[in-house]
C-alpha positions as CSV (number, residue, x, y, z in Angstrom):
1,X,-115.1,-184.6,-16.9
2,X,-113.4,-188.0,-17.2
3,X,-109.8,-186.8,-17.3
4,X,-108.6,-186.0,-20.8
5,X,-111.6,-187.4,-22.6
6,X,-114.2,-185.7,-24.8
7,X,-117.1,-187.2,-26.7
8,X,-118.8,-186.4,-30.0
9,X,-122.0,-187.4,-31.7
10,X,-123.4,-186.3,-35.1
11,X,-126.6,-184.6,-33.8
12,X,-128.9,-185.2,-30.8
13,X,-132.2,-184.7,-32.7
14,X,-133.8,-188.2,-32.9
15,X,-134.4,-191.4,-31.0
16,X,-132.4,-194.4,-32.4
17,X,-129.7,-196.9,-31.7
18,X,-126.9,-194.5,-32.4
19,X,-128.3,-192.0,-29.9
20,X,-128.6,-194.7,-27.3
21,X,-125.0,-195.6,-27.9
22,X,-124.0,-192.0,-27.5
23,X,-125.7,-191.9,-24.1
24,X,-123.9,-195.0,-23.2
25,X,-120.6,-193.3,-24.0
26,X,-121.6,-190.4,-21.8
27,X,-122.3,-192.9,-18.9
28,X,-119.0,-194.7,-19.5
29,X,-117.0,-191.5,-19.4
30,X,-119.0,-189.4,-16.8
31,X,-118.7,-185.6,-17.0
32,X,-117.0,-185.6,-20.4
33,X,-118.4,-182.9,-22.8
34,X,-120.1,-184.1,-25.9
35,X,-119.6,-182.1,-29.1
36,X,-122.6,-182.2,-31.5
37,X,-124.0,-180.1,-34.3
38,X,-127.6,-179.9,-33.3
39,X,-129.7,-180.6,-30.2
40,X,-133.5,-181.0,-30.2
41,X,-134.7,-181.9,-26.7
42,X,-138.2,-182.7,-27.9
43,X,-137.0,-185.0,-30.6
44,X,-134.4,-187.1,-28.8
45,X,-134.0,-189.0,-25.5
46,X,-134.5,-186.9,-22.4
47,X,-131.2,-188.2,-20.9
48,X,-129.3,-185.9,-23.2
49,X,-130.4,-183.1,-20.9
50,X,-127.9,-184.5,-18.3
51,X,-125.0,-184.4,-20.8
52,X,-122.6,-181.5,-21.2
53,X,-123.6,-180.9,-24.9
54,X,-121.5,-178.4,-26.8
55,X,-123.4,-177.6,-30.0
56,X,-122.4,-175.8,-33.2
57,X,-123.6,-172.4,-34.4
58,X,-126.3,-174.2,-36.5
59,X,-128.1,-175.0,-33.3
60,X,-129.4,-171.5,-33.1
61,X,-131.7,-172.2,-36.1
62,X,-134.9,-173.9,-34.9
63,X,-135.7,-175.4,-38.3
64,X,-132.4,-177.2,-38.5
65,X,-132.8,-178.6,-35.0
66,X,-136.2,-180.0,-35.9
67,X,-135.2,-181.2,-39.4
68,X,-131.5,-182.1,-39.4
69,X,-131.6,-183.4,-43.0
70,X,-132.2,-179.9,-44.2
71,X,-128.8,-179.0,-42.7
72,X,-126.9,-181.7,-44.6
73,X,-124.8,-179.3,-46.8
74,X,-124.0,-177.2,-43.7
75,X,-122.9,-179.9,-41.2
76,X,-119.3,-180.4,-42.5
77,X,-118.4,-176.7,-42.3
78,X,-120.1,-176.5,-38.8
79,X,-118.0,-179.4,-37.6
80,X,-114.8,-177.8,-39.0
81,X,-115.5,-174.6,-37.2
82,X,-116.2,-176.2,-33.8
83,X,-113.0,-177.3,-32.2
84,X,-112.5,-179.8,-29.3
85,X,-110.6,-178.2,-26.4
86,X,-108.6,-179.6,-23.5
87,X,-108.9,-183.2,-24.5
88,X,-106.2,-185.9,-24.9
89,X,-108.7,-188.2,-26.7
90,X,-111.9,-187.6,-28.6
91,X,-114.3,-190.6,-28.7
92,X,-116.7,-190.0,-31.6
93,X,-120.0,-191.8,-32.1
94,X,-120.3,-191.3,-35.9
95,X,-122.6,-192.0,-38.8
96,X,-121.1,-189.4,-41.0
97,X,-120.0,-186.2,-39.1
98,X,-118.7,-186.7,-35.6
99,X,-115.4,-188.3,-36.8
100,X,-114.5,-184.9,-38.4
101,X,-114.1,-183.0,-35.1
102,X,-110.6,-181.8,-34.5
103,X,-108.6,-180.5,-31.6
104,X,-108.0,-183.5,-29.4
105,X,-104.6,-185.2,-29.2
106,X,-106.0,-188.4,-30.7
107,X,-109.3,-189.5,-32.1
108,X,-111.1,-192.9,-31.6
109,X,-114.1,-193.3,-33.9
110,X,-117.0,-195.6,-33.0
111,X,-118.6,-196.0,-36.4
112,X,-122.2,-197.0,-36.8
113,X,-121.9,-196.8,-40.6
114,X,-120.0,-194.6,-43.1
115,X,-122.3,-191.9,-44.4
116,X,-125.2,-193.6,-46.1
117,X,-126.0,-190.6,-48.2
118,X,-122.5,-190.9,-49.8
119,X,-122.0,-194.7,-50.0
120,X,-125.5,-196.1,-49.9
121,X,-127.5,-193.4,-51.6
122,X,-130.1,-195.5,-53.2
123,X,-130.9,-197.2,-49.9
124,X,-130.9,-193.9,-48.1
125,X,-133.4,-192.3,-50.6
126,X,-135.5,-195.4,-51.0
127,X,-137.2,-196.8,-54.1
128,X,-138.5,-194.5,-56.8
129,X,-142.1,-195.5,-56.0
130,X,-145.2,-194.3,-54.4
131,X,-147.3,-191.2,-55.2
132,X,-146.3,-188.5,-57.7
133,X,-145.3,-186.3,-54.8
134,X,-143.2,-189.1,-53.2
135,X,-141.3,-189.7,-56.5
136,X,-140.8,-186.0,-57.1
137,X,-139.4,-185.6,-53.5
138,X,-137.0,-188.5,-54.0
139,X,-135.7,-187.1,-57.3
140,X,-135.2,-183.6,-55.9
141,X,-133.3,-185.1,-52.9
142,X,-131.3,-187.3,-55.2
143,X,-130.3,-184.3,-57.4
144,X,-129.3,-182.3,-54.3
145,X,-127.2,-185.1,-53.0
146,X,-125.5,-185.4,-56.4
147,X,-124.5,-181.8,-56.3
148,X,-122.9,-181.9,-52.8
149,X,-121.6,-185.5,-52.7
150,X,-118.2,-184.9,-54.3
151,X,-117.2,-182.2,-51.8
152,X,-118.7,-184.1,-48.9
153,X,-116.9,-187.3,-49.9
154,X,-113.5,-185.4,-49.9
155,X,-114.3,-184.0,-46.5
156,X,-115.4,-187.4,-45.2
157,X,-112.3,-189.2,-46.5
158,X,-110.0,-186.6,-45.0
159,X,-111.8,-186.8,-41.6
160,X,-111.5,-190.6,-41.6
161,X,-107.8,-190.4,-42.4
162,X,-107.1,-188.2,-39.4
163,X,-108.6,-190.8,-37.0
164,X,-106.2,-192.9,-35.0
165,X,-108.4,-195.9,-34.6
166,X,-111.8,-197.1,-35.9
167,X,-114.2,-199.4,-34.0
168,X,-117.1,-200.9,-35.9
169,X,-120.5,-202.0,-34.6
170,X,-120.8,-205.0,-36.9
171,X,-119.2,-207.1,-39.6
172,X,-121.2,-205.1,-42.2
173,X,-119.8,-201.8,-40.9
174,X,-116.3,-203.3,-40.7
175,X,-116.5,-204.1,-44.4
176,X,-118.0,-200.7,-45.3
177,X,-115.2,-198.9,-43.4
178,X,-112.6,-201.0,-45.3
179,X,-114.3,-200.3,-48.7
180,X,-114.8,-196.5,-48.1
181,X,-111.5,-195.7,-46.3
182,X,-109.2,-198.6,-46.6
183,X,-109.2,-198.8,-42.7
184,X,-109.3,-202.1,-40.8
185,X,-111.6,-201.6,-37.8
186,X,-112.1,-203.8,-34.7
187,X,-115.7,-205.0,-34.3
188,X,-117.2,-204.0,-31.0
189,X,-121.0,-204.7,-31.0
190,X,-123.0,-202.4,-28.7
191,X,-125.3,-203.8,-26.0
192,X,-129.1,-203.4,-26.1
193,X,-129.9,-200.2,-24.2
194,X,-133.6,-201.0,-23.7
195,X,-133.6,-203.7,-21.0
196,X,-136.5,-205.1,-18.9
197,X,-135.6,-203.4,-15.6
198,X,-137.8,-200.4,-15.3
199,X,-141.4,-199.2,-15.4
200,X,-143.9,-200.3,-18.0
201,X,-146.9,-198.5,-19.4
202,X,-149.5,-200.4,-21.5
203,X,-150.9,-198.9,-24.7
204,X,-154.7,-198.4,-24.4
205,X,-156.6,-200.5,-26.9
206,X,-153.7,-202.8,-27.6
207,X,-153.8,-206.4,-26.4
208,X,-150.7,-208.7,-26.0
209,X,-149.9,-210.9,-29.0
210,X,-149.4,-208.2,-31.7
211,X,-146.4,-207.9,-34.1
212,X,-144.0,-205.1,-33.4
213,X,-141.8,-203.0,-35.7
214,X,-139.4,-200.5,-34.2
215,X,-137.8,-198.3,-36.8
216,X,-137.2,-194.7,-38.0
217,X,-139.8,-194.1,-40.7
218,X,-137.4,-193.8,-43.6
219,X,-137.8,-195.4,-47.0
220,X,-134.8,-197.8,-46.6
221,X,-136.3,-199.2,-43.4
222,X,-139.0,-201.0,-45.6
223,X,-141.7,-200.5,-42.9
224,X,-144.3,-200.4,-45.7
225,X,-143.4,-204.0,-46.5
226,X,-144.0,-205.0,-42.9
227,X,-147.3,-203.1,-42.8
228,X,-148.6,-205.0,-45.9
229,X,-147.3,-208.3,-44.6
230,X,-149.2,-207.8,-41.4
231,X,-152.4,-207.0,-43.3
232,X,-151.9,-210.1,-45.5
233,X,-151.6,-212.3,-42.5
234,X,-154.5,-210.7,-40.7
235,X,-152.3,-210.0,-37.6
236,X,-152.3,-206.7,-35.6
237,X,-149.1,-204.6,-36.0
238,X,-147.8,-201.9,-33.8
239,X,-145.2,-199.5,-35.3
240,X,-142.9,-197.4,-33.1
241,X,-140.9,-194.6,-34.7
242,X,-141.2,-191.4,-36.6
243,X,-139.8,-189.9,-39.7
244,X,-140.5,-188.4,-43.2
245,X,-142.2,-191.6,-44.4
246,X,-144.9,-191.4,-41.8
247,X,-147.6,-189.8,-44.0
248,X,-147.3,-192.5,-46.7
249,X,-147.3,-195.3,-44.1
250,X,-150.4,-193.9,-42.4
251,X,-152.2,-193.9,-45.7
252,X,-151.1,-197.5,-46.3
253,X,-152.2,-198.5,-42.8
254,X,-155.6,-196.9,-43.3
255,X,-156.6,-199.6,-45.8
256,X,-157.4,-201.9,-42.8
257,X,-158.7,-199.3,-40.4
258,X,-162.4,-199.7,-41.5
259,X,-162.4,-203.5,-41.3
260,X,-163.3,-203.6,-37.6
261,X,-161.7,-205.7,-34.8
262,X,-158.0,-206.0,-34.5
263,X,-157.2,-208.6,-37.3
264,X,-154.9,-206.9,-39.7
265,X,-155.0,-203.6,-37.9
266,X,-151.9,-201.4,-38.0
267,X,-151.2,-198.8,-35.2
268,X,-148.5,-196.2,-35.9
269,X,-147.6,-194.8,-32.4
270,X,-144.8,-192.5,-33.4
271,X,-142.2,-191.9,-30.7
272,X,-142.9,-193.5,-27.3
273,X,-141.3,-193.3,-24.0
274,X,-139.2,-196.1,-22.5
275,X,-141.9,-197.3,-20.2
276,X,-144.3,-197.8,-23.2
277,X,-141.5,-199.4,-25.3
278,X,-140.8,-201.9,-22.5
279,X,-144.4,-203.0,-22.4
280,X,-144.5,-203.3,-26.1
281,X,-141.4,-205.5,-26.2
282,X,-142.7,-207.7,-23.4
283,X,-146.2,-208.0,-24.9
284,X,-145.3,-208.6,-28.6
285,X,-145.5,-212.0,-30.2
286,X,-142.5,-211.2,-32.4
287,X,-140.5,-208.2,-33.6
288,X,-140.5,-207.8,-37.4
289,X,-137.7,-205.9,-39.3
290,X,-137.3,-205.7,-43.0
291,X,-134.7,-203.0,-43.3
292,X,-131.1,-203.2,-44.4
293,X,-129.3,-202.5,-41.2
294,X,-125.6,-202.1,-40.4
295,X,-126.3,-203.4,-36.9
296,X,-129.3,-205.4,-35.8
297,X,-130.1,-203.7,-32.4
298,X,-133.9,-204.1,-32.2
299,X,-133.8,-208.0,-32.1
300,X,-131.4,-207.8,-29.1
301,X,-133.8,-205.4,-27.4
302,X,-136.7,-207.7,-28.1
303,X,-134.6,-210.7,-27.1
304,X,-133.9,-209.1,-23.7
305,X,-137.6,-209.7,-23.0
306,X,-137.4,-213.2,-24.4
307,X,-139.3,-212.3,-27.5
308,X,-138.2,-213.7,-31.0
309,X,-137.7,-211.7,-34.2
310,X,-138.6,-212.1,-37.8
311,X,-135.8,-210.3,-39.8
312,X,-134.2,-209.9,-43.2
313,X,-131.4,-212.3,-43.9
314,X,-129.0,-209.4,-44.5
315,X,-126.6,-207.0,-42.8
316,X,-126.3,-206.6,-39.1
317,X,-129.1,-209.0,-38.3
318,X,-126.7,-211.8,-39.3
319,X,-124.6,-210.8,-36.2
320,X,-127.5,-210.6,-33.7
321,X,-130.1,-213.2,-34.6
322,X,-129.6,-217.0,-34.4
323,X,-131.9,-218.8,-36.9
324,X,-134.3,-221.0,-35.1
325,X,-133.1,-220.0,-31.6
326,X,-133.8,-216.3,-31.3
327,X,-135.7,-215.7,-34.5
328,X,-136.3,-216.6,-38.2
329,X,-135.0,-215.0,-41.4
330,X,-136.7,-214.2,-44.6
331,X,-134.7,-213.6,-47.8
332,X,-136.0,-210.5,-49.4
333,X,-137.9,-207.3,-48.2
334,X,-141.0,-208.5,-50.0
335,X,-144.5,-208.8,-48.7
336,X,-144.9,-212.5,-49.3
337,X,-141.5,-213.3,-47.8
338,X,-142.2,-211.3,-44.7
339,X,-145.7,-212.8,-44.3
340,X,-144.2,-216.3,-44.6
341,X,-141.6,-215.5,-41.9
342,X,-144.3,-214.3,-39.6
343,X,-146.3,-217.5,-40.0
344,X,-143.1,-219.5,-39.5
345,X,-142.4,-217.8,-36.2
346,X,-146.0,-218.1,-35.1
347,X,-145.8,-221.9,-35.6
348,X,-142.8,-222.4,-33.4
349,X,-142.5,-222.9,-29.6
350,X,-139.8,-220.4,-28.5
351,X,-137.5,-221.0,-25.5
352,X,-137.6,-217.5,-23.8
353,X,-134.6,-218.4,-21.7
354,X,-132.5,-219.4,-24.7
355,X,-133.4,-216.0,-26.4
356,X,-132.3,-214.1,-23.3
357,X,-129.1,-216.1,-22.9
358,X,-128.1,-215.1,-26.4
359,X,-128.6,-211.4,-25.6
360,X,-126.5,-211.7,-22.5
361,X,-123.5,-212.2,-24.7
362,X,-123.9,-208.6,-25.9
363,X,-123.5,-207.2,-22.3
364,X,-122.9,-203.6,-21.4
365,X,-119.9,-204.4,-19.2
366,X,-117.9,-206.0,-22.0
367,X,-118.6,-203.0,-24.3
368,X,-117.7,-200.3,-21.8
369,X,-114.6,-202.1,-20.6
370,X,-113.2,-202.4,-24.1
371,X,-114.0,-198.8,-24.9
372,X,-112.2,-197.6,-21.8
373,X,-109.2,-199.8,-22.6
374,X,-108.9,-198.4,-26.1
375,X,-109.3,-194.8,-24.9
376,X,-106.7,-195.4,-22.1
377,X,-104.1,-196.6,-24.5
378,X,-104.4,-193.5,-26.7
379,X,-104.6,-191.1,-23.7
380,X,-101.4,-192.6,-22.3
381,X,-99.7,-192.2,-25.6
382,X,-100.6,-188.5,-25.8
383,X,-99.4,-187.9,-22.3
384,X,-96.2,-189.8,-22.9
385,X,-95.4,-187.6,-25.9
386,X,-96.3,-184.5,-23.9
387,X,-94.0,-185.6,-21.0
388,X,-91.2,-186.4,-23.3
389,X,-91.6,-183.0,-25.0
390,X,-91.5,-181.1,-21.7
391,X,-88.5,-183.1,-20.6
392,X,-86.6,-182.2,-23.8
393,X,-87.6,-178.5,-23.4
394,X,-86.4,-178.4,-19.8
395,X,-83.1,-179.9,-20.6
396,X,-82.6,-177.6,-23.6
397,X,-83.2,-174.6,-21.3
398,X,-80.6,-175.6,-18.7
């Protein structure tokens, strides 16, 4: 264990940017235990197997490990019951739960976003559209969230108020933290975790030059808009990611499946390993992202391979994409706007080196060094108080 330091993460059940950051924290503070509510080895990155994960009692229920959203009303009590032990400082990677762990001398929160289901509920649930089943599912989920939201908001606010310092991954998250908690957070953007160094594995039947979308398949990610835009432009699209919206997206993608050839074809690959994702990033013509993101990580990952991005002019993408240098923006998550952005990107000659140079400014070393500095300040403060207390006690006993 890195002396005096413990880590926390909401749940290790999926593959996403927050999980990659959690693994980066584990690498920056080697040997430190990581407290988390749930762990699904099949659903998340294999590197979590090398981390000293300390899970909650909920982890004994297989259904909750595989479907962490079902556990939403149970997560706050689970975090309350699971105490951090023998740590001067807890460094919590949080999107809504990990900042609530107690027991350490001080708590440093690295916030990816305040809980979306509390503060961005409409985006979290997605539009009231689609099939009758889709609309009914959204309304049931919305009603359930409405019932538990007041109690969860009280818990969330209390947890945030106990933290000693907040770090935000972007300007969007910094504003959201201020709005939700009245806390001023330092911005510390994370580096891209998927870098070119490493093995690559081609996808059978996919030729270089396709569009690429990397996202969890959730309504607010607007992957359906990207699918329809690709079909409108007649370009092949590969989608990486999984989630509850997959069935609807597969039905949407099937519209072009019988047309023959690759023009307008959409391939949903689900989760892929790192070797496959490297090949996809290197072989794509451009990354396309239409979601409202607190931090625009995927354009940095594509940029590490010299590939441009076509992204929504909103949120974290404003921090990570330079218009005309590393990508192009479109102004709304609408099919026509995304299609126009794709055509704009295709008409430009991109400077791969300029794209990579921009990504280099988000380096791992800078991120890790700042984290270690912040943790060290708070660890020293805890130990200073402890030393002073012991000295006072010893003098009083003389």
